[in-house]
PAZAZA-893707 format. One record per residue (C-alpha): residue in three letters; z, y, x. Coordinates in nm, 4 decimals, m for minus. Each point is the difference from the previous one (the first is absolute). Layout:
<atoms>
<atom 'ALA',<Z,Y,X>>
...
</atoms>
This chain:
<atoms>
<atom 'UNK',<5.7081,1.1967,0.0031>>
<atom 'UNK',<0.2358,m0.2990,m0.0265>>
<atom 'UNK',<m0.1554,m0.3317,m0.1055>>
<atom 'UNK',<0.1219,m0.1861,m0.3080>>
<atom 'UNK',<0.2142,m0.3036,0.0888>>
<atom 'UNK',<m0.2754,m0.2554,m0.0687>>
<atom 'UNK',<m0.2626,0.1761,0.2147>>
<atom 'UNK',<0.2536,0.0731,0.2740>>
<atom 'UNK',<0.0781,m0.3702,0.0228>>
<atom 'UNK',<m0.3702,m0.0970,m0.0114>>
<atom 'UNK',<m0.0937,0.2486,0.2693>>
<atom 'UNK',<0.2484,m0.1455,0.2487>>
<atom 'UNK',<0.0351,m0.3699,m0.0685>>
<atom 'UNK',<m0.3406,m0.0808,m0.1577>>
<atom 'UNK',<m0.2362,0.2083,0.2134>>
<atom 'UNK',<m0.1204,m0.2814,0.2277>>
<atom 'UNK',<m0.0690,m0.2566,m0.2790>>
<atom 'UNK',<m0.1841,0.2703,m0.1984>>
<atom 'UNK',<m0.2284,0.0766,0.2931>>
<atom 'UNK',<m0.0762,m0.3691,0.0443>>
<atom 'UNK',<m0.0840,m0.0336,m0.3697>>
<atom 'UNK',<m0.2367,0.3004,0.0148>>
<atom 'UNK',<m0.1769,m0.1385,0.3063>>
<atom 'UNK',<m0.0422,m0.3392,m0.1682>>
<atom 'UNK',<m0.1446,0.1557,m0.3164>>
<atom 'UNK',<m0.2415,0.2092,0.2046>>
<atom 'UNK',<m0.1319,m0.3066,0.1827>>
<atom 'UNK',<m0.0452,m0.1864,m0.3276>>
<atom 'UNK',<m0.1963,0.2896,m0.1535>>
<atom 'UNK',<m0.2208,0.0339,0.3071>>
<atom 'UNK',<m0.0730,m0.3682,m0.0204>>
<atom 'UNK',<m0.1101,0.0278,m0.3601>>
<atom 'UNK',<m0.2325,0.2990,0.0477>>
<atom 'UNK',<m0.2977,m0.2038,0.1331>>
<atom 'UNK',<0.0179,m0.2186,m0.3090>>
<atom 'UNK',<m0.0364,0.3095,m0.2138>>
<atom 'UNK',<m0.3101,0.1364,0.1675>>
<atom 'UNK',<m0.1815,0.2432,m0.2341>>
<atom 'UNK',<m0.3219,m0.2055,0.0108>>
<atom 'UNK',<0.1787,m0.2818,m0.1800>>
<atom 'UNK',<0.1043,0.2366,m0.2789>>
<atom 'UNK',<m0.3586,0.1034,m0.0713>>
<atom 'UNK',<m0.2280,m0.3048,m0.0104>>
<atom 'UNK',<m0.3614,0.0463,m0.1058>>
<atom 'UNK',<0.0564,m0.0824,m0.3658>>
<atom 'UNK',<0.2389,0.2884,m0.0552>>
<atom 'UNK',<m0.1148,0.3238,m0.1569>>
<atom 'UNK',<0.1620,0.3336,m0.0703>>
<atom 'UNK',<0.0889,0.1498,m0.3333>>
<atom 'UNK',<m0.1362,0.3547,0.0159>>
<atom 'UNK',<0.1185,0.1053,m0.3439>>
<atom 'UNK',<0.2098,0.2715,0.1604>>
<atom 'UNK',<m0.2480,0.1065,0.2682>>
<atom 'UNK',<0.0869,0.2808,0.2370>>
<atom 'UNK',<m0.2702,0.2677,m0.0006>>
<atom 'UNK',<0.1387,0.2395,0.2614>>
<atom 'UNK',<0.1362,m0.0352,0.3530>>
<atom 'UNK',<0.3651,m0.0927,0.0307>>
<atom 'UNK',<0.2609,0.1357,0.2368>>
<atom 'UNK',<0.0446,m0.1706,0.3332>>
<atom 'UNK',<0.1224,m0.3566,m0.0339>>
<atom 'UNK',<0.0313,0.0018,m0.3808>>
<atom 'UNK',<m0.0809,m0.3017,m0.2165>>
<atom 'UNK',<m0.0127,m0.0990,m0.3641>>
<atom 'UNK',<0.1821,m0.2711,m0.1928>>
<atom 'UNK',<m0.2551,m0.0370,m0.2806>>
<atom 'UNK',<m0.2810,m0.1558,0.2061>>
<atom 'UNK',<0.0725,m0.3633,m0.0733>>
<atom 'UNK',<m0.1531,m0.3210,0.1246>>
<atom 'UNK',<m0.1654,m0.2332,m0.2496>>
<atom 'UNK',<m0.1189,m0.3570,0.0378>>
<atom 'UNK',<m0.3576,m0.0606,m0.1182>>
<atom 'UNK',<m0.1844,m0.3201,m0.0785>>
<atom 'UNK',<m0.2961,0.1105,0.2094>>
<atom 'UNK',<m0.1467,m0.2778,0.2105>>
<atom 'UNK',<m0.0471,0.1614,0.3412>>
<atom 'UNK',<m0.1945,m0.2981,0.1261>>
<atom 'UNK',<m0.2931,0.0424,m0.2404>>
<atom 'UNK',<m0.0403,0.3791,m0.0019>>
<atom 'UNK',<m0.1951,0.1966,0.2591>>
<atom 'UNK',<0.1429,0.3499,m0.0316>>
<atom 'UNK',<m0.2964,0.1472,0.1907>>
<atom 'UNK',<m0.2470,m0.0834,m0.2790>>
<atom 'UNK',<0.0155,0.2168,m0.3106>>
<atom 'UNK',<m0.0686,0.3433,m0.1470>>
<atom 'UNK',<0.1616,0.3401,m0.0309>>
<atom 'UNK',<0.1804,0.0710,m0.3273>>
<atom 'UNK',<0.1581,0.3212,m0.1341>>
<atom 'UNK',<0.3494,0.0858,0.1216>>
<atom 'UNK',<0.1355,0.3118,m0.1746>>
<atom 'UNK',<0.3250,m0.0174,0.2024>>
<atom 'UNK',<m0.1687,0.0758,0.3327>>
<atom 'UNK',<0.0222,0.1725,0.2417>>
<atom 'UNK',<0.3435,m0.0708,0.1463>>
<atom 'UNK',<0.0116,0.3127,0.2189>>
<atom 'UNK',<m0.1998,0.3230,0.0233>>
<atom 'UNK',<m0.1725,0.1928,0.2755>>
<atom 'UNK',<0.2914,0.2467,m0.0015>>
<atom 'UNK',<0.2764,m0.2601,0.0381>>
<atom 'UNK',<m0.1264,m0.1867,0.3070>>
<atom 'UNK',<m0.0227,0.1586,0.3439>>
<atom 'UNK',<m0.2037,m0.2874,0.1481>>
<atom 'UNK',<m0.3302,0.0987,m0.1664>>
<atom 'UNK',<m0.2599,0.1306,0.2433>>
<atom 'UNK',<m0.1973,0.3028,m0.1105>>
<atom 'UNK',<m0.3322,m0.1821,m0.0341>>
<atom 'UNK',<0.1573,m0.2442,m0.2513>>
<atom 'UNK',<0.1817,0.2669,m0.2012>>
<atom 'UNK',<m0.2586,0.0083,m0.2777>>
<atom 'UNK',<0.2121,0.1828,m0.2580>>
<atom 'UNK',<0.0849,0.2807,0.2446>>
<atom 'UNK',<m0.3679,0.0674,0.0585>>
<atom 'UNK',<m0.0903,0.0222,m0.3643>>
<atom 'UNK',<m0.1045,m0.3412,m0.1251>>
<atom 'UNK',<m0.0205,0.0709,m0.3744>>
<atom 'UNK',<0.0291,m0.3550,m0.1422>>
<atom 'UNK',<0.3129,m0.2154,0.0038>>
<atom 'UNK',<m0.1174,m0.3138,m0.1788>>
<atom 'UNK',<m0.0737,m0.1683,0.3332>>
<atom 'UNK',<0.3796,m0.0189,0.0439>>
<atom 'UNK',<0.0567,m0.1952,m0.3211>>
<atom 'UNK',<m0.1083,m0.3523,0.0930>>
<atom 'UNK',<0.1604,m0.3191,0.1292>>
<atom 'UNK',<m0.1410,m0.3302,0.1194>>
<atom 'UNK',<0.0002,m0.2914,m0.2451>>
<atom 'UNK',<m0.0720,m0.3375,0.1632>>
<atom 'UNK',<m0.1938,m0.2540,m0.1996>>
<atom 'UNK',<0.2500,m0.2364,m0.1621>>
<atom 'UNK',<0.3263,0.1577,0.1137>>
<atom 'UNK',<0.1798,0.3285,0.0621>>
<atom 'UNK',<0.0671,0.2017,0.3141>>
<atom 'UNK',<0.3278,0.1938,m0.0299>>
<atom 'UNK',<0.0084,0.3678,0.0921>>
<atom 'UNK',<0.1504,0.0654,0.3436>>
<atom 'UNK',<0.3799,0.0209,m0.0002>>
<atom 'UNK',<0.1189,0.2125,0.2961>>
<atom 'UNK',<0.3589,m0.1245,m0.0345>>
<atom 'UNK',<m0.1009,m0.3631,0.0372>>
<atom 'UNK',<m0.2339,0.0783,0.2876>>
<atom 'UNK',<0.2613,0.1852,0.2043>>
<atom 'UNK',<0.2610,m0.2643,m0.0731>>
<atom 'UNK',<m0.2393,m0.2668,0.1252>>
<atom 'UNK',<m0.0766,0.2075,0.3106>>
<atom 'UNK',<0.3650,0.0474,0.0941>>
<atom 'UNK',<0.0413,m0.0313,0.3801>>
<atom 'UNK',<m0.3735,m0.0609,0.0439>>
<atom 'UNK',<m0.3023,0.1799,0.1438>>
<atom 'UNK',<m0.3636,0.0414,m0.0993>>
<atom 'UNK',<m0.3082,0.1399,0.1746>>
<atom 'UNK',<m0.3349,0.1181,m0.1374>>
<atom 'UNK',<m0.2761,m0.0431,0.2574>>
<atom 'UNK',<m0.3561,0.1217,m0.0464>>
<atom 'UNK',<m0.1936,0.2986,m0.1276>>
<atom 'UNK',<0.0678,0.2960,m0.2295>>
<atom 'UNK',<m0.0297,m0.2093,m0.3169>>
<atom 'UNK',<0.2876,m0.2099,0.1304>>
<atom 'UNK',<0.1922,0.3207,0.0593>>
<atom 'UNK',<m0.0925,0.1010,m0.3547>>
<atom 'UNK',<0.1651,m0.3229,m0.1205>>
<atom 'UNK',<0.3153,0.0679,0.1988>>
<atom 'UNK',<0.0238,0.3562,m0.1362>>
<atom 'UNK',<m0.0294,m0.1381,m0.3516>>
<atom 'UNK',<0.2856,m0.2409,0.0731>>
<atom 'UNK',<0.2177,0.2832,0.1344>>
<atom 'UNK',<m0.0673,0.2021,m0.3157>>
<atom 'UNK',<0.0957,m0.2906,m0.2247>>
<atom 'UNK',<0.3166,m0.0616,0.2002>>
<atom 'UNK',<0.0968,0.3674,m0.0154>>
<atom 'UNK',<0.1424,m0.0682,m0.3455>>
<atom 'UNK',<0.2809,m0.1828,0.1800>>
<atom 'UNK',<0.0285,0.1452,0.3485>>
<atom 'UNK',<m0.1717,0.2357,0.2412>>
<atom 'UNK',<m0.0469,m0.1407,0.3524>>
<atom 'UNK',<0.0774,0.1857,0.3198>>
<atom 'UNK',<m0.2555,0.0448,0.2781>>
<atom 'UNK',<0.0953,m0.2044,0.3064>>
<atom 'UNK',<m0.3391,0.0218,0.1747>>
<atom 'UNK',<0.0032,m0.0277,0.3774>>
<atom 'UNK',<m0.2148,0.3114,0.0465>>
<atom 'UNK',<m0.2074,0.2592,m0.1881>>
<atom 'UNK',<m0.3181,m0.2106,m0.0159>>
<atom 'UNK',<m0.0897,m0.0171,m0.3703>>
<atom 'UNK',<m0.2008,m0.3173,0.0561>>
<atom 'UNK',<0.3135,m0.1966,0.0832>>
<atom 'UNK',<0.2797,0.0706,m0.2431>>
<atom 'UNK',<0.3298,m0.1701,m0.0715>>
<atom 'UNK',<0.2461,0.0555,m0.2860>>
<atom 'UNK',<0.3337,m0.1511,m0.0931>>
<atom 'UNK',<0.1655,m0.0538,m0.3377>>
<atom 'UNK',<0.3550,0.0303,0.1215>>
<atom 'UNK',<0.1767,m0.1428,m0.3059>>
<atom 'UNK',<m0.2002,m0.3205,0.0353>>
<atom 'UNK',<m0.0531,m0.0006,0.3781>>
<atom 'UNK',<m0.3716,m0.0404,m0.0726>>
<atom 'UNK',<m0.2521,0.1247,0.2557>>
<atom 'UNK',<m0.3571,0.0918,m0.0937>>
<atom 'UNK',<m0.2621,0.0675,0.2683>>
<atom 'UNK',<m0.3666,0.0991,0.0235>>
<atom 'UNK',<m0.2397,m0.0831,0.2847>>
<atom 'UNK',<m0.3367,0.1747,m0.0023>>
<atom 'UNK',<m0.2614,m0.2525,0.1161>>
<atom 'UNK',<m0.3185,0.0250,m0.2123>>
<atom 'UNK',<m0.1862,m0.2656,0.2010>>
<atom 'UNK',<0.3059,m0.2173,0.0798>>
<atom 'UNK',<m0.1510,m0.0660,0.3442>>
<atom 'UNK',<m0.0082,0.2172,0.3118>>
<atom 'UNK',<m0.2238,0.3045,m0.0455>>
<atom 'UNK',<m0.1162,0.2894,0.2163>>
<atom 'UNK',<m0.1954,0.2967,m0.1337>>
<atom 'UNK',<m0.2963,0.0400,0.2342>>
<atom 'UNK',<m0.1578,0.2984,m0.1772>>
<atom 'UNK',<0.1852,0.2265,m0.2481>>
<atom 'UNK',<m0.3316,0.0894,m0.1663>>
<atom 'UNK',<m0.2292,m0.3027,0.0261>>
<atom 'UNK',<m0.3284,m0.0799,m0.1749>>
<atom 'UNK',<0.1326,0.0767,m0.3493>>
<atom 'UNK',<0.2439,0.2789,0.0986>>
<atom 'UNK',<0.2986,m0.2210,m0.0850>>
<atom 'UNK',<0.0693,m0.1203,0.3528>>
<atom 'UNK',<m0.1074,m0.3010,0.2044>>
<atom 'UNK',<0.2630,m0.2644,0.0711>>
<atom 'UNK',<0.0250,m0.2829,0.2497>>
<atom 'UNK',<0.1655,m0.2996,m0.1642>>
<atom 'UNK',<0.1466,m0.2796,0.2099>>
<atom 'UNK',<m0.0258,m0.2741,m0.2582>>
<atom 'UNK',<0.2030,m0.2583,0.1929>>
<atom 'UNK',<0.2968,0.2297,0.0746>>
<atom 'UNK',<0.2622,0.0730,m0.2686>>
<atom 'UNK',<0.1079,0.3625,m0.0078>>
<atom 'UNK',<0.3078,0.0147,0.2279>>
<atom 'UNK',<0.1449,0.2836,m0.2093>>
<atom 'UNK',<0.1015,m0.2542,m0.2633>>
<atom 'UNK',<m0.0300,m0.3304,0.1855>>
<atom 'UNK',<0.2891,0.0887,0.2300>>
<atom 'UNK',<0.2233,0.1123,m0.2862>>
<atom 'UNK',<m0.0247,m0.2366,m0.2943>>
<atom 'UNK',<0.2322,m0.2826,0.1059>>
<atom 'UNK',<0.2960,0.2078,m0.1152>>
<atom 'UNK',<m0.1142,0.0217,m0.3649>>
<atom 'UNK',<0.0697,m0.2284,m0.2943>>
<atom 'UNK',<m0.3172,0.0924,m0.1918>>
<atom 'UNK',<m0.3426,0.1135,0.1188>>
<atom 'UNK',<m0.2727,0.1418,m0.2265>>
<atom 'UNK',<m0.3382,0.0123,0.1738>>
<atom 'UNK',<m0.3187,0.1627,m0.1253>>
<atom 'UNK',<m0.3326,0.1133,0.1418>>
<atom 'UNK',<m0.3727,0.0116,m0.0826>>
<atom 'UNK',<m0.1182,0.3547,m0.0824>>
<atom 'UNK',<m0.0204,0.1209,0.3598>>
<atom 'UNK',<m0.2347,m0.2822,0.0965>>
<atom 'UNK',<m0.2838,0.1811,m0.1779>>
<atom 'UNK',<0.0102,0.2677,0.2742>>
<atom 'UNK',<m0.2186,0.0167,0.3107>>
<atom 'UNK',<0.1528,m0.2287,0.2615>>
<atom 'UNK',<m0.0733,m0.1924,0.3176>>
<atom 'UNK',<0.1455,m0.3500,0.0138>>
<atom 'UNK',<0.1577,m0.1639,0.3035>>
<atom 'UNK',<0.1245,m0.3504,0.0753>>
<atom 'UNK',<0.1476,m0.0889,0.3401>>
<atom 'UNK',<m0.0722,0.3628,0.0912>>
<atom 'UNK',<m0.3733,m0.0541,m0.0442>>
<atom 'UNK',<m0.2203,0.1707,m0.2615>>
<atom 'UNK',<m0.1184,m0.2593,m0.2504>>
<atom 'UNK',<m0.1573,0.2304,m0.2610>>
<atom 'UNK',<0.0529,0.3085,m0.2135>>
<atom 'UNK',<m0.0408,0.1651,m0.3375>>
<atom 'UNK',<m0.2255,0.3098,m0.0185>>
<atom 'UNK',<0.0912,0.0919,0.3582>>
<atom 'UNK',<m0.3502,0.1055,0.1075>>
<atom 'UNK',<0.0542,m0.1316,0.3528>>
<atom 'UNK',<m0.2932,m0.1520,0.1929>>
<atom 'UNK',<m0.0026,m0.3765,0.0451>>
<atom 'UNK',<0.2984,m0.0509,m0.2301>>
<atom 'UNK',<m0.0593,m0.2380,m0.2902>>
<atom 'UNK',<0.0884,0.1015,m0.3555>>
<atom 'UNK',<0.2180,m0.2665,m0.1600>>
<atom 'UNK',<0.0956,m0.0464,m0.3685>>
<atom 'UNK',<0.2888,0.2136,m0.1252>>
<atom 'UNK',<0.2113,m0.3026,m0.0789>>
<atom 'UNK',<m0.0330,m0.1540,0.3467>>
<atom 'UNK',<0.2398,0.2421,0.1667>>
<atom 'UNK',<0.2439,m0.0023,m0.2898>>
<atom 'UNK',<0.0287,m0.3769,m0.0019>>
<atom 'UNK',<0.0620,m0.0045,0.3756>>
<atom 'UNK',<0.2642,0.2734,m0.0247>>
<atom 'UNK',<0.1813,m0.1633,m0.2895>>
<atom 'UNK',<m0.0026,m0.3375,0.1724>>
<atom 'UNK',<0.1495,0.1623,0.3117>>
<atom 'UNK',<0.2702,0.1684,m0.2092>>
<atom 'UNK',<0.1124,m0.3112,m0.1856>>
<atom 'UNK',<m0.0155,m0.2097,0.3155>>
<atom 'UNK',<0.2277,0.2520,0.1724>>
<atom 'UNK',<0.2592,m0.0372,m0.2762>>
<atom 'UNK',<m0.0131,m0.3786,0.0250>>
<atom 'UNK',<0.0592,0.0230,0.3732>>
<atom 'UNK',<0.3302,0.1880,m0.0342>>
<atom 'UNK',<0.2795,m0.2488,0.0630>>
<atom 'UNK',<0.2811,0.2338,m0.1064>>
<atom 'UNK',<m0.1558,0.1284,m0.3227>>
<atom 'UNK',<0.1584,m0.1799,m0.2961>>
<atom 'UNK',<m0.1023,0.2373,m0.2793>>
<atom 'UNK',<m0.2675,m0.0015,m0.2700>>
<atom 'UNK',<m0.3490,0.1441,0.0566>>
<atom 'UNK',<m0.1905,0.1426,m0.2955>>
<atom 'UNK',<m0.3714,0.0641,0.0318>>
<atom 'UNK',<m0.1030,0.2581,m0.2601>>
<atom 'UNK',<m0.3632,m0.0374,m0.1032>>
<atom 'UNK',<m0.2413,0.2914,m0.0173>>
<atom 'UNK',<0.0390,0.2686,m0.2639>>
<atom 'UNK',<m0.3643,0.1033,m0.0518>>
<atom 'UNK',<m0.1188,0.3600,m0.0033>>
<atom 'UNK',<m0.1940,0.1289,m0.3019>>
<atom 'UNK',<m0.2627,0.2490,0.1160>>
<atom 'UNK',<m0.2748,0.0472,m0.2576>>
<atom 'UNK',<m0.3139,0.2104,0.0249>>
<atom 'UNK',<m0.0069,m0.0061,0.3795>>
<atom 'UNK',<0.1964,m0.0912,0.3106>>
<atom 'UNK',<0.3285,0.1674,0.0924>>
<atom 'UNK',<m0.1747,0.2675,0.2078>>
<atom 'UNK',<m0.3064,0.0366,m0.2206>>
<atom 'UNK',<0.1423,0.1220,m0.3289>>
<atom 'UNK',<0.1590,m0.3236,m0.1196>>
<atom 'UNK',<0.2859,0.0417,m0.2467>>
<atom 'UNK',<0.2278,m0.1920,m0.2383>>
<atom 'UNK',<0.0378,0.1741,m0.3350>>
<atom 'UNK',<0.0790,m0.2821,m0.2407>>
<atom 'UNK',<0.3155,0.0461,m0.2081>>
<atom 'UNK',<0.0888,m0.3535,m0.1073>>
<atom 'UNK',<0.0026,m0.3527,0.1497>>
<atom 'UNK',<m0.2824,m0.2498,m0.0167>>
<atom 'UNK',<0.0445,m0.3245,m0.1858>>
<atom 'UNK',<m0.0407,m0.3071,0.2194>>
<atom 'UNK',<m0.3319,m0.0882,m0.1681>>
<atom 'UNK',<m0.1473,0.3487,0.0434>>
<atom 'UNK',<m0.0606,0.0103,0.3759>>
<atom 'UNK',<m0.0393,m0.2059,0.3164>>
<atom 'UNK',<0.1281,0.0641,0.3510>>
<atom 'UNK',<m0.2350,0.1820,0.2390>>
<atom 'UNK',<m0.1538,m0.2038,0.2813>>
<atom 'UNK',<0.1919,0.1493,0.2941>>
<atom 'UNK',<0.3392,m0.0317,m0.1708>>
<atom 'UNK',<m0.0937,m0.3525,m0.1044>>
<atom 'UNK',<m0.0757,m0.0953,0.3613>>
<atom 'UNK',<0.3276,0.1472,0.1232>>
<atom 'UNK',<0.1923,m0.1759,m0.2754>>
<atom 'UNK',<m0.1556,m0.3405,0.0710>>
<atom 'UNK',<0.0834,0.0401,0.3674>>
<atom 'UNK',<0.3607,0.0878,m0.0790>>
<atom 'UNK',<0.0442,m0.3053,m0.2195>>
<atom 'UNK',<m0.1661,m0.2332,0.2517>>
<atom 'UNK',<0.1953,0.1244,0.3011>>
<atom 'UNK',<0.3228,0.0017,m0.1983>>
<atom 'UNK',<m0.0436,m0.3667,m0.0888>>
<atom 'UNK',<m0.0633,m0.0935,0.3631>>
<atom 'UNK',<0.3007,0.1985,0.1261>>
<atom 'UNK',<0.2309,m0.1281,m0.2760>>
<atom 'UNK',<m0.0892,m0.3610,0.0740>>
<atom 'UNK',<0.0553,0.0484,0.3716>>
<atom 'UNK',<0.3175,0.1988,m0.0610>>
<atom 'UNK',<0.1496,m0.2710,m0.2183>>
<atom 'UNK',<0.0065,m0.2303,0.3025>>
<atom 'UNK',<0.2021,0.2607,0.1891>>
<atom 'UNK',<0.2354,0.0964,m0.2803>>
<atom 'UNK',<m0.1854,0.3272,m0.0685>>
<atom 'UNK',<m0.0424,0.1329,m0.3550>>
<atom 'UNK',<m0.3171,0.1820,m0.1102>>
<atom 'UNK',<m0.0569,0.1384,m0.3506>>
<atom 'UNK',<m0.3107,0.1602,m0.1539>>
<atom 'UNK',<0.0627,0.3215,m0.1926>>
<atom 'UNK',<m0.3280,m0.0147,m0.1921>>
<atom 'UNK',<m0.0594,0.3502,m0.1357>>
<atom 'UNK',<m0.3805,0.0018,0.0011>>
<atom 'UNK',<m0.0861,m0.0801,m0.3621>>
<atom 'UNK',<0.2709,0.2184,m0.1466>>
<atom 'UNK',<m0.1009,0.3024,0.2051>>
<atom 'UNK',<m0.3730,m0.0486,m0.0408>>
<atom 'UNK',<0.0634,0.0557,m0.3706>>
<atom 'UNK',<0.1638,0.3420,0.0646>>
<atom 'UNK',<m0.2778,0.2520,0.0825>>
<atom 'UNK',<0.2087,0.2597,m0.1840>>
<atom 'UNK',<0.2971,m0.0018,0.2388>>
<atom 'UNK',<m0.1378,0.1837,0.3063>>
<atom 'UNK',<0.0638,0.3651,0.0890>>
<atom 'UNK',<m0.3717,0.0874,m0.0128>>
<atom 'UNK',<m0.0055,0.3799,0.0503>>
<atom 'UNK',<0.3670,0.0361,m0.0995>>
<atom 'UNK',<0.1455,m0.0605,0.3458>>
<atom 'UNK',<m0.0507,0.3580,0.1195>>
<atom 'UNK',<m0.0770,0.3497,m0.1238>>
<atom 'UNK',<m0.3611,0.0515,m0.1185>>
<atom 'UNK',<m0.1178,0.1994,0.3028>>
<atom 'UNK',<0.1859,m0.1984,0.2669>>
<atom 'UNK',<m0.1937,m0.1148,0.3067>>
<atom 'UNK',<0.0830,m0.3705,0.0109>>
<atom 'UNK',<m0.1825,m0.3018,0.1409>>
<atom 'UNK',<0.0375,m0.2210,m0.3094>>
<atom 'UNK',<m0.0738,0.2521,m0.2737>>
<atom 'UNK',<m0.0165,m0.2562,m0.2815>>
<atom 'UNK',<0.2608,m0.2648,0.0801>>
<atom 'UNK',<m0.0907,m0.3274,m0.1693>>
<atom 'UNK',<0.1856,m0.2159,0.2553>>
<atom 'UNK',<0.3673,0.0917,m0.0366>>
<atom 'UNK',<0.2028,0.0094,m0.3206>>
<atom 'UNK',<0.1775,0.2754,m0.1905>>
<atom 'UNK',<0.3802,m0.0024,0.0042>>
<atom 'UNK',<0.1255,m0.0814,m0.2521>>
<atom 'UNK',<m0.2905,m0.2253,m0.0897>>
<atom 'UNK',<m0.1422,m0.3546,m0.0093>>
<atom 'UNK',<0.1262,m0.0823,0.3484>>
<atom 'UNK',<0.3566,0.0012,m0.1367>>
<atom 'UNK',<m0.0847,m0.3334,m0.1604>>
<atom 'UNK',<m0.0242,m0.1543,0.3466>>
<atom 'UNK',<0.3784,0.0028,0.0083>>
<atom 'UNK',<0.0030,m0.2016,m0.3238>>
<atom 'UNK',<m0.2022,m0.2688,0.1776>>
<atom 'UNK',<0.2011,0.0260,0.3184>>
<atom 'UNK',<0.3380,m0.0415,m0.1682>>
<atom 'UNK',<m0.1360,m0.2996,m0.1918>>
<atom 'UNK',<m0.1057,m0.1601,0.3296>>
<atom 'UNK',<0.3380,0.0701,0.1554>>
<atom 'UNK',<0.1655,m0.1771,m0.2918>>
<atom 'UNK',<m0.2287,m0.2973,0.0564>>
<atom 'UNK',<0.1062,0.0092,0.3632>>
<atom 'UNK',<0.3606,m0.0136,m0.1118>>
<atom 'UNK',<m0.0683,m0.3020,m0.2167>>
<atom 'UNK',<m0.1737,m0.1776,0.2884>>
<atom 'UNK',<0.2961,0.0728,0.2267>>
<atom 'UNK',<0.2428,m0.1420,m0.2565>>
<atom 'UNK',<m0.2114,m0.3127,m0.0506>>
<atom 'UNK',<m0.0219,m0.0541,0.3761>>
<atom 'UNK',<0.3761,0.0369,0.0325>>
<atom 'UNK',<0.0602,m0.2538,m0.2790>>
<atom 'UNK',<m0.2403,m0.2453,0.1663>>
<atom 'UNK',<0.2016,0.0161,0.3213>>
<atom 'UNK',<0.3204,m0.1011,m0.1735>>
</atoms>
């Protein structure tokens, strides 16, 4: 087809100047992109208008135009979002057990016949301020070209699955795992170039199972309290965000080592081995973990330590008929934290403070994702007997450790996004100080 006179002339005599102009514009745009980082668009005092909330999963990569950003007068400096109570939320949940493929069977409470749904209809209300509901569009925009790893036990994996379900309203990730090992998974949100990974490490330190049965028929483990688990320790420098958790597995029968020498145990039944307090080993392991992060010269990301989410067995221990049958949250003045969870929590806070202070000298950033009070008030959110069929032969028949999906654990993403926004504000303030 013959070109019109104008375009014919442009294509021959103006081609070289046009190419130069396009190259110049491209370089200018690329130079401006860092100044428009998504963290700067979503500082901590921004909330989302959910008046036109999406209640079903969206096609791949879709987004909405009616979720607007509003400025609030909330004073972030005087409000502790981790202190508060649960209040009714008729809009929840934001996905269902049939719309999210990431739900493991033992957390699929609705599939296995849980008759009540009121446990889904709550949100966290901090004392003196508000905590916006998780916005998957903002989160993925903020995570563009970044990576995140969850490291710890099955409750940490539970948190990651909840996040995947909430994000499924925007995009479904693809599996880019290195192998078929389900304990080490990796996904990618291709539209955002965001990588999400999971590292199974319930003790966070090196562990060897010495007896698959053990004194209590739950195994006997050798824990090397001064050696970080190489499965994660050799991998984490590549990530922008780390979310660590542990605690529950330290109640199991274990033998403790330091410098490859036995220094004590818990319920091991071995001759001439001293029984030590449950919190001794946990404090050592957590100190080793945080010290390992501080020793990484190349790691420039943010480390979140998620505090313990207590279990809620009543009427007996987990293997002696204990169950969790409550159908609504506690109020903060109705209950107190159990002694073991309290010890774990105190240790987490203490070791976090030490690591954060040391890390500050090295340019490391540590943040405390303090979920303990909020989750202690949710005895109604566990699978209980609704994580399997009634006659199934399972080890944890009444599960009062993990959380139903959807369920209260979805609120963890509300907290997490809030903290990421705070991180964005800190980054902006630091940049302004350097000018």
